[in-house]
C-alpha positions in Angstrom: 101.6 27.5 -8.2 99.6 29.4 -10.0 100.3 32.9 -11.5 96.7 33.8 -9.6 98.2 31.9 -6.6 101.5 34.0 -6.4 99.3 36.9 -6.5 97.5 36.1 -3.9 100.3 35.3 -1.8 101.7 38.4 -2.3 98.5 40.5 -1.5 98.5 38.1 1.8 102.4 39.3 2.4 101.0 43.0 1.7 98.3 43.1 4.0 100.3 41.8 7.0 103.2 44.2 5.8 100.2 47.1 6.1 99.0 46.0 8.9 102.2 46.0 11.1 102.2 49.5 9.5 99.4 50.4 11.0 100.1 49.3 14.2 103.3 51.4 14.2 101.6 54.4 12.6 99.1 54.0 15.7 101.5 53.9 18.4 103.3 57.1 17.0 100.2 58.8 16.5 99.0 57.5 20.6 102.8 58.6 21.7 102.2 62.1 20.2 99.3 62.6 21.7 100.2 61.8 25.4 103.1 63.8 24.7 101.2 66.5 23.6 98.9 66.4 26.4 101.9 66.5 29.1 103.4 69.3 27.1 99.9 71.1 27.5 99.8 70.6 31.0 103.4 71.9 31.7 102.5 74.8 29.0 99.7 76.0 31.4 101.9 75.6 34.5 104.7 77.9 33.1 101.9 80.6 32.0 101.1 81.1 35.1 105.0 81.1 36.1 105.8 83.9 33.5 102.9 85.9 35.0 104.2 85.4 38.4 107.6 86.3 37.5 106.6 89.3 35.5 104.5 90.6 38.7 107.5 90.3 41.0 109.6 92.0 38.2 107.5 94.9 38.7 107.4 94.9 42.1 111.1 94.4 42.1 112.1 97.3 39.6 109.8 99.5 41.8 111.9 98.9 45.2 115.1 99.0 43.2 114.0 102.2 41.9 113.7 103.3 45.4 116.6 101.8 47.0 118.8 103.8 44.2 117.0 106.9 44.8 117.5 106.1 48.7 121.6 105.8 47.7 121.9 108.6 45.7 120.7 110.7 48.9 122.5 109.1 51.0 125.4 109.5 48.5 124.8 113.4 47.8 124.7 113.9 51.9 127.2 111.4 52.9 128.6 113.4 56.2 124.6 113.2 57.6 124.4 109.7 58.0 125.8 107.0 59.8 128.0 104.2 58.4 125.3 101.5 59.5 122.7 103.9 57.3 125.2 103.9 54.4 126.0 100.1 54.2 122.3 99.7 54.7 121.8 101.7 51.6 124.1 100.2 49.6 123.4 96.7 50.8 119.6 97.4 50.1 119.9 98.9 46.6 122.6 96.1 45.6 119.9 93.6 47.0 117.7 94.7 44.8 119.5 94.7 41.7 120.7 91.6 42.4 117.1 89.9 42.9 115.9 92.0 39.6 118.6 90.2 37.7 117.4 87.1 39.0 113.9 87.5 38.3 114.9 88.8 34.7 116.8 85.7 33.9 114.0 83.0 35.4 111.7 85.1 32.9 113.9 84.8 30.0 113.9 80.9 30.9 110.8 80.7 31.7 109.9 82.3 28.2 112.5 80.5 26.1 111.1 77.4 27.6 107.2 78.3 26.8 108.3 79.3 23.2 109.7 75.7 22.8 106.8 74.0 23.8 104.7 75.8 21.6 106.3 74.8 18.6 106.6 71.6 19.7 103.0 71.2 20.2 102.9 72.4 16.6 104.5 69.6 15.7 102.8 67.1 17.9 99.7 68.3 16.1 101.0 68.2 12.5 102.4 64.4 13.4 99.3 63.3 14.9 97.0 64.5 12.1 99.4 62.9 9.4 99.1 59.4 11.6 95.4 60.0 11.6 95.5 60.7 7.6 97.9 57.5 7.2 95.7 55.1 9.2 92.5 56.4 7.3 94.6 55.9 3.7 95.9 52.3 5.0 92.2 51.3 6.0 91.3 51.9 2.4 94.3 49.7 1.2 93.2 47.4 3.4 89.5 47.3 2.5 90.2 47.4 -1.4 92.5 44.5 -0.9 90.5 42.0 1.6 87.4 43.0 -0.1 88.6 43.0 -3.7 90.5 40.1 -4.3 87.9 38.6 -6.4 88.1 41.9 -8.4 91.8 41.5 -8.6 91.7 38.3 -9.8 89.3 38.6 -12.6 91.4 41.5 -13.9 94.5 39.6 -14.2 92.0 37.1 -15.9 91.4 39.6 -18.4 94.5 40.9 -18.4 95.9 37.0 -19.5 92.9 37.3 -22.0 93.8 40.7 -23.4 97.3 39.3 -23.7 96.1 36.7 -26.1 93.4 39.0 -27.5 96.0 41.1 -28.8 98.3 37.7 -30.2 95.1 37.0 -31.9 94.8 40.8 -33.5 98.2 40.1 -34.7 97.0 36.8 -36.0 94.2 38.2 -37.6 95.8 41.2 -39.3 98.3 38.7 -41.3 95.2 36.4 -42.0 93.5 39.4 -43.5 96.5 40.2 -45.4 97.1 36.7 -46.8 93.0 36.6 -47.9 93.3 40.1 -49.4 96.3 38.5 -51.1 94.7 35.6 -52.6 91.8 37.9 -53.2 93.0 40.6 -55.5 95.2 37.4 -56.8 92.3 35.2 -58.0 89.9 37.9 -58.4 90.8 41.4 -59.8 94.4 40.7 -60.8 93.8 37.3 -62.9 90.6 39.4 -64.9 93.0 41.9 -65.3 95.6 39.4 -66.9 92.6 38.3 -69.1 91.8 41.3 -70.7 95.7 42.0 -71.4 95.3 38.5 -73.0 92.2 39.3 -75.0 93.2 42.6 -75.7 96.2 40.7 -78.4 93.7 38.4 -79.3 91.1 41.3 -80.5 93.6 42.7 -82.7 94.2 39.1 -83.9 90.4 38.7 -84.8 90.5 42.0 -86.2 93.1 41.1 -88.8 92.0 37.9 -89.6 88.1 37.5 -88.7 87.1 41.1 -89.4 85.4 43.6 -87.1 82.0 41.9 -86.0 84.0 38.9 -84.5 86.3 42.1 -83.0 83.1 43.1 -81.5 82.1 40.0 -80.0 85.4 39.7 -78.2 85.5 43.3 -77.1 81.6 42.6 -75.6 83.5 39.8 -73.5 86.0 42.3 -72.7 84.0 44.4 -71.0 81.8 41.5 -69.4 85.1 40.8 -68.0 86.3 44.8 -67.2 82.7 45.1 -65.2 83.1 41.9 -63.0 86.3 43.3 -62.0 85.4 46.2 -61.4 82.9 44.5 -59.0 85.1 42.2 -56.9 87.4 45.3 -56.6 84.2 47.3 -55.0 83.4 44.4 -53.0 86.8 44.1 -51.5 87.0 47.6 -51.0 83.4 48.2 -49.3 84.4 45.4 -47.0 87.9 47.3 -46.2 85.9 50.3 -45.4 82.1 51.1 -46.4 82.7 54.2 -48.9 78.9 54.7 -48.6 79.2 55.9 -45.5 80.9 58.8 -46.3 77.7 59.9 -48.8 74.8 58.1 -47.5 75.6 57.6 -43.8 74.9 55.0 -41.2 71.8 53.6 -41.2 71.6 53.4 -45.1 74.8 52.1 -44.9 74.3 49.3 -42.5 70.7 48.3 -44.3 72.7 47.9 -47.5 75.1 45.7 -45.8 73.0 43.8 -43.3 70.8 43.2 -46.9 74.1 41.6 -48.2 74.8 39.6 -45.3 71.0 38.0 -45.7 71.5 37.1 -49.2 74.7 35.5 -48.6 73.5 33.8 -45.4 69.9 32.8 -45.9 69.0 34.0 -42.5 66.5 36.8 -41.9 68.1 40.0 -40.7 65.7 42.6 -39.7 66.8 46.2 -39.3 64.7 48.6 -37.0 65.6 52.6 -36.4 63.8 53.8 -33.4 65.6 57.2 -33.4 66.3 59.9 -35.9 68.6 59.6 -38.9 71.4 62.0 -37.4 75.1 62.1 -39.3 77.8 62.0 -36.8 81.4 62.5 -37.5 83.2 59.9 -39.7 85.1 58.3 -37.3 82.3 57.4 -35.1 79.9 56.4 -37.7 82.8 54.0 -39.0 83.5 52.6 -35.2 79.7 51.8 -34.8 79.1 50.1 -38.4 82.2 48.0 -37.4 80.6 47.0 -34.0 77.1 46.1 -35.5 79.4 44.4 -38.1 81.2 42.5 -35.6 78.1 41.5 -33.7 76.3 40.2 -36.8 79.2 37.9 -38.1 79.8 36.2 -34.9 76.1 35.7 -34.8 76.2 34.0 -38.7 79.4 32.2 -38.5 78.7 30.7 -34.4 75.0 30.8 -33.1 73.6 29.0 -36.4 70.5 31.6 -35.9 67.4 31.3 -38.2 66.9 35.4 -37.2 69.2 38.0 -36.2 67.1 41.5 -35.6 69.3 44.7 -35.1 67.7 47.9 -33.2 69.2 51.3 -33.3 68.2 54.5 -31.3 70.2 57.1 -32.7 70.4 60.4 -30.7 72.4 63.5 -30.5 74.8 62.3 -28.1 73.9 58.9 -27.6 74.0 55.5 -29.6 72.0 53.0 -28.4 72.5 49.5 -30.3 70.5 46.4 -29.5 71.8 42.4 -31.8 69.6 39.8 -30.8 69.3 36.5 -32.5 67.8 33.3 -32.0 70.7 30.9 -32.2 72.3 28.6 -29.8 73.7 30.5 -27.7 76.4 29.8 -25.2 77.7 30.0 -21.3 78.7 33.0 -20.2 80.6 31.6 -17.5 82.9 29.6 -19.5 85.7 30.4 -21.1 86.3 29.3 -24.2 89.0 29.6 -27.4 85.6 31.1 -29.5 85.5 33.9 -27.6 87.9 35.9 -29.4 84.9 37.9 -31.2 83.4 39.0 -27.8 87.0 40.3 -26.4 87.4 42.2 -29.9 83.8 43.6 -29.2 84.2 44.4 -25.5 88.1 46.1 -26.5 86.0 48.3 -29.1 83.4 49.7 -27.1 85.5 50.4 -24.2 88.0 52.5 -26.6 85.1 54.3 -27.6 83.9 54.8 -23.8 81.1 53.0 -23.9 79.4 50.6 -22.3 78.3 47.0 -23.1 75.9 43.9 -21.8 75.5 40.5 -23.5 73.4 38.2 -22.3 73.2 34.3 -23.7 72.3 31.2 -22.7 72.4 27.6 -24.5 69.5 27.2 -26.6 67.9 30.7 -26.0 70.2 32.8 -28.3 72.3 35.9 -27.4 71.6 39.4 -26.5 74.0 42.4 -27.1 73.3 45.9 -25.9 75.7 48.9 -26.0 75.4 52.6 -25.3 78.0 54.9 -27.0 78.6 58.0 -26.4 78.8 60.6 -29.1 81.2 63.6 -29.3 79.6 65.6 -31.8 82.4 68.3 -31.8 
């Protein structure tokens, strides 16, 4: 089973689990809603009962107060009342006192139940709102999982490509180190060794053949030193064009493309549609490297006769267009030789830019990039 198929199976399982969770959350929300409605109706009844009991308490307190006053009157003039009247006064006062106590207890219970229901309703309201939020969030997740599976697969494929790209970067770095080592060994190092040997020869020639012959040897040494210096400058320029610091992006790029044109025999045109603006050094190097990489890819792989480079340089945006009339390639087919394209895409992503590549077999390749520039 492929890794992408495994991911699809995992996503399908996630979909089932998320769907069941959504149903459970929906059931919780519905149960809470039904309980909320039931308790709301009960709360209305209890509030009515509380009002009724309060009215009864007020009336009972009035009656109880009259009964107590009646009992106090009978007690003060005990001899003036019959036993029946005295007994009735005591019983009436006691009955109203008991009734009032019962009503107070009932009011207390009703208020307690009312407060409990109100607190419960607040909790249920929070539960319903939370359930609704979770369902909305789950719907977003389901929409993402069902609508963007292809995008996920593409992301995974890109991740695999980037993993290979990382390995290729390491290999390219090692190859670059080997190349530089060979170039320095075979070029400047060898020339300097020859200069050291020739300097000894000059001393011998001066002693044996005279100053004129020594001057000829010195001229040869000067030529070797100049060639060595030119080779060192070329290597340094390939590592980082120092002219960027002094001349800026456009002149340096023009000089580089002219050298490529001379070495490859391919016609390379450079047009500047904007203004010559100096950017921060790191930004100018990044733009230069991108154009360099795009042109090198065309020279190595496209076999073109013409490469056109257009730059539109503005204060906060650089637009670069690189077009060649080479053999082109099929964008839908992945191939091992796509390392350069992946590298350019990664470079543009690091710059928060946008890149568009259009190519067809036999129709050449068109690359358009837009890079925002932070001049601060």
